[in-house]
N, C-alpha and C positions, 0 to 999 in steps of 0.2 A: 599787661596794662592793668590798672586799677579801675573798677567799674566806677567808683565815686570821686576819683581825682579829676579836678578841672583841667590839668594839663593833658591827661590821657584823653579826655573828651575832646579838647581841641586837636590833639594829634589825630584822633579818630574823625575829625571834622563834624563832631556833634555840636559843637560851639563855635561860632564865627569868630575869626581873629585875622588881624593883618599879618599875613605871612611875608617875612622879608627874604628868607632863603630857607632851603631844605635839601637834605640828601638822605641816604638810607638809614642814617643813625641819628640825626639831629633835625630839630625844627627850630627856626628862629622867628620870633614874633615880636610886634611892637609892644611894649608895656602899656597897659591901659592908664596907669598913673605915672607918666615920665617924670623923672627927677632931672633931666637934661634934655637939650634939643634932640639928641640921639640916645634913646633908652630902649635896648632890646633884650629880650629873654632868649638865651641859647638853651634849649631844652633837649636833653638825650631822649629819644623816643622809647627807650626802655624805662620802666617805672622803677626808680631807685629812690626811696623816701629822703635820703640825705646822704652826706659824704660819709658818716659811720657805717652806713649800709653797703657801701661799695665792696665788691669782692675783687680778687686778683683777676677774675674773668672780665671785669668791667673796666680794667685800666685803659683798654683801647678807646672806650667812649669818651673819656676825659681828654685823651690825645686829640680826638676828633673835635671836642669842644674847642680846644686851643687853635687847632687848624682853621675852624669856623671863625674864631675871633680874627685871626690873621686875614681871612678872606674878606670878612666885613671890613676891616680897616683898609685893605688894599682897594676896595670900592669906593672908599671915601678919601682917596689921595694919601693914604698911609697916615691918617690923622691921629693924634694921641687918643687914647682911650683907657677906661679903667674897667677892670673885671672884678666883680663882687659875688661871692658865694656866702649866702647865709645858712648856718647849719644850727637849726634849733630855734625855737620860739623866742627865747631870752635875747637873741641878736637879730630878730626881725624875719625869721623864715615863717611865712604864713601859708604857703603851699608846700605840702610835703611830697614833692617830686622834685628831686635835685635838679637845679637850673643855675645858670651863671647870668648875672646882669652884666650887659655890655653898655657903658655909658661913655658918651662922648659929645662934643660940640660945645663944651663950656670949661672955663678954667675950675679946676677942683684942687683945693689945698688941704682939705680936711677929709675925714671919712667918717 
């Protein structure tokens, strides 16, 4: 984990957050600036700055992210959802610890 990363601090419980779900590899928290009625962040506990920084050894982590999204959906009666990964500041990544936005609860036609 990175000492100065806000998500690493949340994972270490140094910064409070509303935790939605957790397992050995993943932490899911409520987004502090939600864009929809349901807006969670699915965060691998391993610090990986962005998708370009993934290694072959990290492949299982993003499989676990997808399984967590499935689990979240099943807890909401299999409601439709959108997953978003921002990779780089030019497209909106503001925290450089790879994570996936899980967004649901409203009709979305654009991105």
